[in-house]
ZAGUMAR-629016 format. One record per atom (N, C-alpha, C): residue number from 1; atom name; x, y, z. Coordinates in steps of 0.2 Angstrom, whole numbers. Layout:
BEGIN
NUM,CA,X,Y,Z
...
***
This chain:
BEGIN
1,N,56,-156,-12
1,CA,51,-154,-8
1,C,47,-148,-10
2,N,40,-149,-10
2,CA,36,-144,-13
2,C,35,-138,-8
3,N,36,-132,-10
3,CA,36,-126,-6
3,C,29,-125,-3
4,N,29,-122,3
4,CA,22,-121,6
4,C,21,-113,7
5,N,15,-111,7
5,CA,13,-104,8
5,C,8,-103,13
6,N,8,-98,18
6,CA,3,-96,22
6,C,0,-89,20
7,N,-6,-89,17
7,CA,-8,-83,14
7,C,-13,-79,18
8,N,-14,-81,25
8,CA,-19,-78,29
8,C,-16,-77,36
9,N,-13,-71,37
9,CA,-9,-70,44
9,C,-11,-63,46
10,N,-12,-62,52
10,CA,-13,-55,55
10,C,-8,-53,59
11,N,-6,-46,59
11,CA,-1,-43,63
11,C,-4,-38,68
12,N,1,-35,71
12,CA,-1,-30,76
12,C,-4,-24,73
13,N,-4,-23,66
13,CA,-7,-18,62
13,C,-15,-19,62
14,N,-17,-24,64
14,CA,-24,-25,65
14,C,-25,-29,72
15,N,-28,-35,72
15,CA,-29,-38,78
15,C,-24,-44,80
16,N,-18,-44,77
16,CA,-13,-49,79
16,C,-9,-47,84
17,N,-5,-51,87
17,CA,0,-50,92
17,C,7,-49,90
18,N,9,-51,84
18,CA,16,-51,82
18,C,17,-45,77
19,N,23,-42,77
19,CA,25,-37,72
19,C,26,-41,66
20,N,27,-37,60
20,CA,28,-40,54
20,C,35,-44,54
21,N,40,-41,57
21,CA,47,-44,58
21,C,46,-50,62
22,N,42,-50,67
22,CA,42,-57,71
22,C,38,-62,67
23,N,33,-60,63
23,CA,30,-65,59
23,C,34,-68,53
24,N,39,-64,50
24,CA,43,-66,45
24,C,48,-71,48
25,N,51,-69,54
25,CA,56,-74,58
25,C,52,-81,59
26,N,46,-80,61
26,CA,42,-86,63
26,C,41,-90,56
27,N,40,-87,51
27,CA,38,-90,44
27,C,45,-94,42
28,N,50,-90,43
28,CA,57,-93,40
28,C,58,-100,45
29,N,57,-99,51
29,CA,58,-105,55
29,C,54,-111,54
30,N,48,-109,51
30,CA,43,-114,50
30,C,44,-117,43
31,N,49,-115,39
31,CA,51,-117,33
31,C,46,-115,27
32,N,43,-110,28
32,CA,38,-107,23
32,C,42,-104,17
33,N,39,-105,11
33,CA,42,-102,5
33,C,39,-95,4
34,N,33,-94,6
34,CA,30,-87,4
34,C,24,-86,10
35,N,23,-80,11
35,CA,18,-78,16
35,C,14,-72,13
36,N,8,-70,16
36,CA,5,-64,15
36,C,2,-62,22
37,N,3,-56,24
37,CA,0,-53,30
37,C,-6,-49,27
38,N,-12,-52,30
38,CA,-19,-49,27
38,C,-22,-46,33
39,N,-20,-40,35
39,CA,-23,-37,41
39,C,-30,-34,39
40,N,-34,-34,44
40,CA,-41,-31,43
40,C,-41,-24,41
41,N,-43,-23,35
41,CA,-44,-16,32
41,C,-38,-11,33
42,N,-32,-15,33
42,CA,-26,-11,35
42,C,-20,-14,30
43,N,-16,-9,28
43,CA,-10,-11,24
43,C,-3,-9,27
44,N,-3,-7,33
44,CA,3,-4,36
44,C,9,-9,37
45,N,7,-16,37
45,CA,12,-21,38
45,C,16,-22,32
46,N,13,-20,26
46,CA,16,-22,20
46,C,23,-19,19
47,N,24,-12,20
47,CA,31,-10,19
47,C,36,-13,23
48,N,35,-13,30
48,CA,41,-16,34
48,C,42,-24,32
49,N,36,-27,30
49,CA,37,-34,29
49,C,41,-35,22
50,N,40,-31,17
50,CA,44,-31,11
50,C,51,-30,13
51,N,53,-26,17
51,CA,60,-24,19
51,C,63,-30,22
52,N,59,-33,27
52,CA,62,-39,31
52,C,63,-45,27
53,N,58,-46,22
53,CA,59,-52,18
53,C,65,-52,13
54,N,67,-46,11
54,CA,73,-45,7
54,C,79,-48,11
55,N,79,-48,17
55,CA,84,-51,21
55,C,85,-58,22
56,N,79,-62,19
56,CA,79,-69,20
56,C,76,-72,14
57,N,76,-78,13
57,CA,74,-82,7
57,C,66,-83,8
58,N,62,-78,8
58,CA,55,-78,9
58,C,51,-73,5
59,N,47,-76,1
59,CA,43,-72,-4
59,C,37,-68,0
60,N,36,-62,-1
60,CA,31,-59,3
60,C,26,-56,-3
61,N,19,-57,-1
61,CA,14,-55,-6
61,C,9,-50,-2
62,N,9,-44,-5
62,CA,4,-39,-2
62,C,-3,-42,-1
63,N,-6,-41,5
63,CA,-12,-44,6
63,C,-16,-39,11
64,N,-23,-41,11
64,CA,-28,-37,15
64,C,-34,-41,16
65,N,-37,-40,21
65,CA,-44,-43,22
65,C,-49,-38,23
66,N,-54,-38,19
66,CA,-59,-33,19
66,C,-66,-35,21
67,N,-69,-32,26
67,CA,-75,-34,28
67,C,-81,-31,24
68,N,-86,-35,23
68,CA,-92,-33,19
68,C,-98,-37,22
69,N,-104,-35,19
69,CA,-110,-38,22
69,C,-114,-40,16
70,N,-116,-47,16
70,CA,-120,-50,11
70,C,-126,-54,13
71,N,-132,-52,11
71,CA,-138,-55,14
71,C,-138,-56,21
72,N,-136,-50,25
72,CA,-136,-49,32
72,C,-131,-54,35
73,N,-126,-56,32
73,CA,-121,-60,35
73,C,-114,-56,33
74,N,-110,-56,38
74,CA,-103,-53,37
74,C,-99,-58,33
75,N,-96,-55,28
75,CA,-92,-59,23
75,C,-86,-55,22
76,N,-80,-59,22
76,CA,-74,-56,22
76,C,-71,-58,15
77,N,-67,-53,12
77,CA,-63,-54,6
77,C,-56,-53,7
78,N,-52,-58,4
78,CA,-45,-57,4
78,C,-42,-54,-3
79,N,-38,-50,-2
79,CA,-35,-47,-8
79,C,-27,-48,-9
80,N,-25,-50,-14
80,CA,-17,-51,-15
80,C,-14,-48,-21
81,N,-8,-47,-21
81,CA,-4,-44,-27
81,C,-6,-37,-29
82,N,-9,-33,-25
82,CA,-11,-27,-27
82,C,-6,-22,-26
83,N,-6,-16,-29
83,CA,-2,-10,-27
83,C,-4,-7,-21
84,N,0,-8,-16
84,CA,-2,-5,-9
84,C,-1,3,-9
85,N,2,6,-14
85,CA,2,13,-14
85,C,-4,16,-18
86,N,-8,12,-21
86,CA,-14,14,-25
86,C,-18,19,-22
87,N,-20,25,-25
87,CA,-24,30,-22
87,C,-30,28,-19
88,N,-34,24,-23
88,CA,-41,22,-21
88,C,-41,17,-15
89,N,-36,13,-15
89,CA,-35,8,-10
89,C,-33,12,-3
90,N,-29,16,-4
90,CA,-27,20,2
90,C,-32,24,5
91,N,-36,27,1
91,CA,-42,31,3
91,C,-47,27,7
92,N,-48,21,4
92,CA,-53,16,7
92,C,-50,14,14
93,N,-44,13,14
93,CA,-41,11,21
93,C,-41,16,26
94,N,-40,22,24
94,CA,-40,28,29
94,C,-48,29,31
95,N,-52,28,26
95,CA,-59,29,28
95,C,-61,24,33
96,N,-59,18,32
96,CA,-61,12,37
96,C,-58,13,44
97,N,-52,16,44
97,CA,-49,17,50
97,C,-53,22,54
98,N,-55,27,51
98,CA,-60,32,54
98,C,-66,29,57
99,N,-69,25,52
99,CA,-75,21,55
99,C,-74,17,60
100,N,-68,14,61
100,CA,-66,9,66
100,C,-66,13,73
101,N,-63,19,72
101,CA,-62,24,78
101,C,-69,26,81
102,N,-74,27,76
102,CA,-80,29,78
102,C,-84,23,82
103,N,-83,17,79
103,CA,-86,11,82
103,C,-83,10,89
104,N,-76,11,90
104,CA,-73,10,96
104,C,-76,15,101
105,N,-77,21,99
105,CA,-79,26,104
105,C,-86,24,106
106,N,-90,22,102
106,CA,-97,19,103
106,C,-97,14,108
107,N,-92,9,107
107,CA,-92,3,112
107,C,-89,6,119
108,N,-85,10,119
108,CA,-82,13,125
108,C,-87,17,129
109,N,-92,20,125
109,CA,-97,24,128
109,C,-102,19,132
110,N,-103,13,128
110,CA,-108,8,131
110,C,-105,5,137
111,N,-98,4,137
111,CA,-95,1,143
111,C,-95,6,149
112,N,-94,13,147
112,CA,-94,18,152
112,C,-101,18,156
113,N,-106,17,152
113,CA,-113,17,155
113,C,-114,11,160
114,N,-109,6,159
114,CA,-110,0,163
114,C,-104,1,169
115,N,-101,7,169
115,CA,-96,8,175
115,C,-89,6,173
116,N,-88,5,167
116,CA,-81,3,165
116,C,-78,9,161
117,N,-74,13,164
117,CA,-71,19,161
117,C,-65,18,158
118,N,-65,18,151
118,CA,-59,17,147
118,C,-58,22,142
119,N,-52,25,141
119,CA,-51,31,136
119,C,-49,28,130
120,N,-51,31,124
120,CA,-49,29,118
120,C,-41,28,117
121,N,-37,33,120
121,CA,-30,33,119
121,C,-27,26,122
122,N,-30,24,128
122,CA,-28,18,131
122,C,-29,12,126
123,N,-34,12,122
123,CA,-35,7,117
123,C,-31,7,111
124,N,-29,14,109
124,CA,-25,15,103
124,C,-18,13,105
125,N,-16,12,111
125,CA,-9,10,113
125,C,-8,3,111
126,N,-14,-1,110
126,CA,-13,-8,109
126,C,-13,-9,101
127,N,-14,-4,97
127,CA,-13,-5,90
127,C,-6,-2,88
128,N,-4,-5,82
128,CA,3,-3,79
128,C,2,4,76
129,N,5,9,78
129,CA,5,16,74
129,C,-3,18,73
130,N,-7,16,78
130,CA,-14,18,78
130,C,-17,15,71
131,N,-16,8,70
131,CA,-19,5,65
131,C,-26,3,66
132,N,-28,-2,63
132,CA,-35,-4,64
132,C,-37,-6,71
133,N,-42,-2,74
133,CA,-44,-4,80
133,C,-49,-9,80
134,N,-48,-15,84
134,CA,-53,-20,84
134,C,-55,-22,91
135,N,-60,-26,91
135,CA,-63,-27,98
135,C,-58,-31,102
136,N,-53,-35,100
136,CA,-48,-38,104
136,C,-44,-33,108
137,N,-43,-27,105
137,CA,-39,-22,108
137,C,-43,-19,114
138,N,-49,-19,114
138,CA,-53,-16,119
138,C,-54,-22,125
139,N,-54,-28,122
139,CA,-55,-34,127
139,C,-48,-34,131
140,N,-43,-33,128
140,CA,-36,-33,132
140,C,-36,-28,137
141,N,-38,-22,135
141,CA,-38,-16,140
141,C,-43,-18,146
142,N,-49,-21,145
142,CA,-53,-23,150
142,C,-50,-27,155
143,N,-46,-32,152
143,CA,-42,-37,157
143,C,-37,-33,161
144,N,-33,-29,158
144,CA,-28,-25,161
144,C,-31,-20,166
145,N,-36,-18,165
145,CA,-39,-13,170
145,C,-43,-16,175
146,N,-44,-23,175
146,CA,-47,-27,180
146,C,-54,-27,180
147,N,-57,-25,174
147,CA,-65,-26,174
147,C,-67,-33,172
148,N,-63,-37,169
148,CA,-64,-44,168
148,C,-58,-48,169
149,N,-59,-54,170
149,CA,-53,-59,172
149,C,-50,-61,166
150,N,-53,-61,160
150,CA,-50,-64,154
150,C,-53,-61,148
151,N,-49,-62,142
151,CA,-51,-60,136
151,C,-58,-63,134
152,N,-59,-69,135
152,CA,-65,-73,133
152,C,-71,-70,137
153,N,-70,-68,144
153,CA,-75,-65,147
153,C,-77,-59,145
154,N,-72,-55,142
154,CA,-74,-48,139
154,C,-79,-49,133
155,N,-78,-54,129
155,CA,-82,-55,123
155,C,-88,-58,125
156,N,-88,-63,130
156,CA,-94,-67,132
156,C,-99,-62,135
157,N,-97,-57,140
157,CA,-101,-53,143
157,C,-103,-46,140
158,N,-98,-44,136
158,CA,-99,-37,134
158,C,-98,-36,126
159,N,-93,-39,123
159,CA,-91,-37,116
159,C,-94,-41,111
160,N,-96,-47,112
160,CA,-98,-52,107
160,C,-105,-50,104
161,N,-106,-53,99
161,CA,-113,-51,95
161,C,-119,-52,100
162,N,-123,-48,100
162,CA,-129,-48,105
162,C,-128,-47,112
163,N,-122,-45,113
163,CA,-120,-43,120
163,C,-121,-35,121
164,N,-122,-33,127
164,CA,-124,-26,129
164,C,-120,-20,126
165,N,-113,-22,125
165,CA,-109,-16,122
165,C,-107,-18,115
166,N,-110,-22,111
166,CA,-108,-24,105
166,C,-110,-18,100
167,N,-106,-17,95
167,CA,-108,-12,90
167,C,-105,-15,84
168,N,-110,-16,79
168,CA,-107,-18,72
168,C,-102,-14,69
169,N,-98,-17,65
169,CA,-93,-12,62
169,C,-96,-10,55
170,N,-93,-5,52
170,CA,-95,-3,46
170,C,-93,-8,40
171,N,-97,-9,36
171,CA,-96,-14,31
171,C,-98,-12,24
172,N,-95,-14,19
172,CA,-97,-12,12
172,C,-100,-18,8
173,N,-102,-16,2
173,CA,-105,-21,-2
173,C,-100,-26,-5
174,N,-101,-32,-6
174,CA,-96,-37,-9
174,C,-93,-34,-15
175,N,-98,-31,-20
175,CA,-95,-29,-26
175,C,-90,-23,-25
176,N,-91,-19,-20
176,CA,-87,-13,-19
176,C,-80,-16,-17
177,N,-80,-21,-12
177,CA,-74,-24,-10
177,C,-70,-27,-15
178,N,-73,-31,-20
178,CA,-70,-34,-25
178,C,-67,-28,-30
179,N,-71,-23,-31
179,CA,-69,-18,-36
179,C,-63,-14,-33
180,N,-62,-13,-26
180,CA,-57,-9,-23
180,C,-50,-13,-24
181,N,-51,-20,-23
181,CA,-45,-24,-24
181,C,-43,-24,-31
182,N,-48,-25,-36
182,CA,-46,-25,-43
182,C,-43,-19,-46
183,N,-46,-13,-43
183,CA,-43,-7,-46
183,C,-36,-6,-44
184,N,-34,-9,-38
184,CA,-27,-8,-36
184,C,-23,-13,-39
185,N,-25,-17,-44
185,CA,-22,-22,-48
185,C,-21,-29,-45
186,N,-25,-30,-40
186,CA,-25,-36,-36
186,C,-30,-41,-38
187,N,-30,-47,-35
187,CA,-35,-52,-36
187,C,-39,-53,-29
188,N,-45,-55,-30
188,CA,-50,-55,-24
188,C,-52,-63,-23
189,N,-53,-64,-16
189,CA,-55,-71,-14
189,C,-60,-71,-9
190,N,-64,-75,-9
190,CA,-69,-76,-3
190,C,-65,-79,3
191,N,-65,-76,9
191,CA,-61,-78,14
191,C,-66,-83,18
192,N,-63,-89,21
192,CA,-66,-94,25
192,C,-73,-94,24
193,N,-76,-96,18
193,CA,-83,-97,16
193,C,-87,-102,21
194,N,-83,-107,23
194,CA,-86,-112,27
194,C,-89,-109,34
195,N,-87,-103,36
195,CA,-89,-100,42
195,C,-96,-97,42
196,N,-98,-95,36
196,CA,-104,-91,35
196,C,-109,-92,29
197,N,-105,-94,24
197,CA,-109,-94,17
197,C,-111,-101,15
198,N,-117,-101,12
198,CA,-120,-107,9
198,C,-118,-107,2
199,N,-120,-113,-1
199,CA,-118,-113,-8
199,C,-121,-108,-13
200,N,-127,-107,-12
200,CA,-130,-102,-17
200,C,-127,-95,-16
201,N,-125,-93,-10
201,CA,-121,-87,-9
201,C,-115,-86,-12
202,N,-111,-92,-12
202,CA,-104,-92,-15
202,C,-105,-91,-23
203,N,-110,-95,-25
203,CA,-111,-94,-33
203,C,-113,-87,-35
204,N,-117,-83,-30
204,CA,-119,-76,-32
204,C,-112,-72,-32
205,N,-108,-73,-27
205,CA,-102,-70,-27
205,C,-97,-71,-33
206,N,-97,-77,-35
206,CA,-94,-79,-41
206,C,-96,-75,-47
207,N,-103,-74,-47
207,CA,-106,-70,-52
207,C,-104,-62,-52
208,N,-103,-60,-46
208,CA,-100,-53,-45
208,C,-93,-52,-47
209,N,-90,-57,-48
209,CA,-83,-56,-50
209,C,-77,-59,-46
210,N,-79,-62,-41
210,CA,-74,-65,-36
210,C,-69,-70,-40
211,N,-63,-69,-39
211,CA,-58,-73,-43
211,C,-55,-79,-40
212,N,-57,-80,-33
212,CA,-54,-86,-30
212,C,-58,-88,-23
213,N,-56,-93,-20
213,CA,-59,-95,-14
213,C,-54,-98,-9
214,N,-54,-96,-3
214,CA,-50,-98,2
214,C,-52,-106,4
215,N,-48,-110,3
215,CA,-50,-117,4
215,C,-47,-120,11
216,N,-41,-119,12
216,CA,-38,-121,18
216,C,-38,-116,24
217,N,-41,-118,29
217,CA,-43,-113,35
217,C,-43,-118,41
218,N,-41,-116,47
218,CA,-42,-120,53
218,C,-49,-122,54
219,N,-54,-118,52
219,CA,-61,-120,54
219,C,-64,-123,48
220,N,-60,-125,43
220,CA,-63,-129,37
220,C,-61,-137,38
221,N,-66,-141,37
221,CA,-65,-148,38
221,C,-62,-151,32
222,N,-60,-157,32
222,CA,-57,-160,26
222,C,-62,-160,20
223,N,-68,-161,22
223,CA,-74,-161,17
223,C,-75,-154,14
224,N,-74,-149,18
224,CA,-75,-142,16
224,C,-70,-141,11
225,N,-64,-142,12
225,CA,-58,-141,8
225,C,-59,-144,1
226,N,-61,-151,1
226,CA,-62,-154,-5
226,C,-68,-151,-9
227,N,-73,-149,-5
227,CA,-79,-146,-9
227,C,-77,-139,-12
228,N,-73,-135,-9
228,CA,-71,-129,-12
228,C,-66,-130,-17
229,N,-62,-135,-17
229,CA,-58,-136,-23
229,C,-61,-138,-29
230,N,-67,-142,-28
230,CA,-71,-144,-33
230,C,-74,-138,-37
231,N,-77,-133,-32
231,CA,-80,-127,-35
231,C,-74,-123,-39
232,N,-68,-123,-37
232,CA,-63,-119,-40
232,C,-62,-123,-47
233,N,-62,-129,-47
233,CA,-61,-132,-54
233,C,-67,-131,-58
234,N,-73,-132,-56
234,CA,-79,-131,-60
234,C,-80,-124,-63
235,N,-78,-119,-59
235,CA,-79,-112,-61
235,C,-72,-108,-63
236,N,-67,-112,-64
236,CA,-60,-110,-66
236,C,-58,-104,-62
237,N,-58,-105,-55
237,CA,-56,-100,-50
237,C,-49,-102,-47
238,N,-47,-97,-43
238,CA,-40,-98,-40
238,C,-41,-100,-33
239,N,-36,-103,-30
239,CA,-36,-105,-23
239,C,-31,-101,-18
240,N,-33,-100,-12
240,CA,-29,-98,-7
240,C,-30,-101,-1
241,N,-26,-100,4
241,CA,-27,-103,11
241,C,-22,-101,16
242,N,-23,-103,22
242,CA,-18,-101,27
242,C,-21,-102,34
243,N,-17,-100,39
243,CA,-19,-101,46
243,C,-23,-97,49
244,N,-25,-91,46
244,CA,-28,-85,50
244,C,-25,-84,56
245,N,-19,-84,57
245,CA,-15,-83,63
245,C,-16,-76,66
246,N,-17,-76,72
246,CA,-18,-69,76
246,C,-13,-69,82
247,N,-14,-74,86
247,CA,-11,-73,93
247,C,-6,-79,94
248,N,0,-76,95
248,CA,6,-81,96
248,C,5,-85,103
249,N,1,-82,108
249,CA,1,-86,114
249,C,-4,-92,113
250,N,-9,-91,109
250,CA,-15,-96,109
250,C,-14,-100,103
251,N,-11,-97,97
251,CA,-12,-101,91
251,C,-5,-103,88
252,N,0,-103,93
252,CA,7,-105,91
252,C,7,-112,87
253,N,3,-116,89
253,CA,3,-123,86
253,C,1,-123,79
254,N,-3,-118,77
254,CA,-6,-119,70
254,C,-2,-115,65
255,N,3,-112,67
255,CA,7,-108,62
255,C,12,-113,58
256,N,11,-113,52
256,CA,15,-118,48
256,C,11,-124,46
257,N,6,-125,49
257,CA,2,-131,49
257,C,-4,-130,43
258,N,-7,-125,43
258,CA,-12,-123,38
258,C,-9,-119,32
259,N,-7,-123,27
259,CA,-4,-120,21
259,C,-7,-122,15
260,N,-5,-119,9
260,CA,-6,-121,3
260,C,0,-122,-1
261,N,0,-127,-6
261,CA,7,-127,-10
261,C,8,-121,-14
262,N,15,-120,-15
262,CA,17,-114,-18
262,C,14,-114,-25
263,N,12,-119,-28
263,CA,9,-119,-35
263,C,3,-115,-35
264,N,-1,-114,-30
264,CA,-6,-109,-30
264,C,-4,-102,-32
265,N,2,-100,-29
265,CA,5,-93,-30
265,C,7,-93,-38
266,N,10,-98,-40
266,CA,11,-98,-47
266,C,5,-97,-52
267,N,0,-100,-50
267,CA,-7,-99,-54
267,C,-9,-92,-53
268,N,-8,-89,-47
268,CA,-11,-82,-46
268,C,-7,-78,-51
269,N,0,-79,-51
269,CA,4,-75,-55
269,C,2,-75,-63
270,N,1,-81,-65
270,CA,-1,-82,-72
270,C,-8,-79,-73
271,N,-12,-80,-69
271,CA,-19,-76,-69
271,C,-18,-69,-70
272,N,-14,-66,-66
272,CA,-13,-59,-66
272,C,-9,-57,-73
273,N,-4,-61,-75
273,CA,-1,-59,-81
273,C,-6,-59,-87
274,N,-10,-64,-87
274,CA,-15,-65,-92
274,C,-20,-59,-92
275,N,-22,-57,-86
275,CA,-27,-52,-85
275,C,-24,-45,-87
276,N,-18,-44,-86
276,CA,-15,-37,-87
276,C,-13,-37,-95
277,N,-12,-43,-98
277,CA,-12,-43,-105
277,C,-18,-41,-109
278,N,-24,-44,-106
278,CA,-30,-42,-108
278,C,-32,-35,-108
279,N,-30,-32,-102
279,CA,-31,-25,-101
279,C,-27,-20,-105
280,N,-21,-22,-108
280,CA,-17,-18,-111
280,C,-16,-19,-118
281,N,-21,-23,-121
281,CA,-20,-25,-128
281,C,-14,-30,-130
282,N,-12,-34,-125
282,CA,-7,-38,-126
282,C,0,-36,-124
283,N,0,-30,-122
283,CA,7,-27,-120
283,C,7,-26,-112
284,N,12,-29,-110
284,CA,13,-29,-102
284,C,18,-22,-101
***
């Protein structure tokens, strides 16, 4: 039986609902061979996940999902196999956490003007150890405080794009996102390109140095997956994929369903090994 991997999962360290330990238990139950927790602009899940994975036969790959903007579109990048203790990466993560807090304050101020008084500390309680503050955290507080009836209503009326309380998040240029991942010793991938990117944009990102494309994703059709795999072959790129799992209550059925074969991880490791040899004159 070929091993399977889910390389796109979110924990409570960003906008997910499960802790790293709960995710690992779920992955073991689903029969996965490897996983990566790719929180938004956050790496707090990596240390505990590595510890928990040592207790079971599950391989853990350090991951992150970085937000950027390209041609007025929000584009995300996935990074894998980096050194999570790298100074530049950690400086970037800390900066982004501060920017997310600024954004949250602006959203809360807009909500306050509309009669919905919510303090930042209440929102921070929804994050793990004051990790990445995301709009879902604010949405859940709006439900709990009785300002809306549901999470969906919070986004539809107030928090979604073009809504009265929407504030865009801070984003960096794609080249900078790729550089941050590479400087920390990792490899970079375009996340779920089928959601926003046209072919010419993908080709531009390949020129900027992206090393792979996420093929498998819940919102990618079979044709999408086939198309991106052809691009990977054509441009000698790597593949990743996963469930983009966030919420155990709403997405339980997709966990373990959207996976890539373990062979893609073997190819990543070979790529990294070759890359490190090139950078060290043939000495690892």
